[in-house]
Phi, psi and omega in degrees: 000142184286156177298326179300317181296317180296321178297323179292320186272350183306319181299339181273349185275142175288156179300323180296319180293317179298316180299317179298317181294316182296321179298315182289329179292323179293323182289334179205083186294338182268356185271131178273351183293338181278352182256134179269122181284136181287161168260144172246114177257122182242125175254134182264148179177186176248137180284157175106149182300328181304328186258359181298138176069014175275166180299323183293342187256016181293336174296317174300314182300322181295315180293320178300316181294319179296316180298316180295318182297321184261006176067038180256114181289136176252078188235355184258138172263120191214124179050050178062028180221152166279125197230147173212157179216144181193194182236141174234105182051046177084000180256125178293133179231130176251134181241142181214140173235097181305136181254027186261001193076155193307309190283357177243020185301333179298336179295336174263316185296315183298307179297326178296311180298322180291318182298318181272004176054047183265133168293152186291345175282002171247016178241130178234133179247127179253132185203162178284148182217119179286347181279357175243146176300155182303125177090000178265137181249152176216120179262125183229139179290333180190177179169190181259221186262338192091179186269328187270151190297325180299316178293322177302311183295318183294308182286339177299319178297316181294314180299319179300317182279352168264024179059042177064025179262130182258013189276023177269158182277154180227139167245104181273131183245110185291133176240359180080173181266152176293146181286146174055230181260020183298139178295123179304327180295323177287323181301312185289340181267001176269158174278158179288150167283181187299315180296314179297320180296320179297318180294319181291319178300319177295318180295322180295321176298317177296322180296324176299317177297319181296314179296324177297318177296321177302314182293321189263330183248346182098159185295315184299315181291319179298318179294319181297318184283327187265324188291332177295313179298318181291329178297315180289329174297321177300316181294325179286335189253357193294339180269356183259141175233148178291000000 
């Protein structure tokens, strides 16, 4: 991690943590093991009041809820994203909401990961997914595009700006399938009905806990603990549509 990043995050560190870090740094100034690598959590959505609370913006909602829970201000515009940085139990966490519109999100995600010199296994992207029932979450270490074209287009931009590397983490947020013959593009730009909103609000609270576990326990442990519950939630919810 660069010295610049540590200087930025220092105000968030406890005196005990700084003392511990400085002691270990003095004992081995060349060792990177004494430095905690940050996580970058990116939520996808469309900017502007017009898109607030729509299905497509649940990635934004997830980052907003996480930021509020942990007291991380999202007030800086950085690399075409609304950006914030803070600490979660001693772990540096960077938050971003790309302001490029959904299908160009990679223009923000790629430069952010590159600037902070983060390996993609320390980058997590949260986004809406029609392939999961409304309110069901799925944490994945990596993956492809999904089945529907909207997800293909969205993640294609991110993968392209990650130099065609798919090894980033994903938090998929289920919004369900459109009813009947409804155009999926219209479906994702609509707001939830009351039942759907209740399910998503509950899922976002669960998602905050999941992201906290990712930061503090690691991706593998967070996935092990959360995906089983979400799997049974999926089985309970698979017949319901928003």
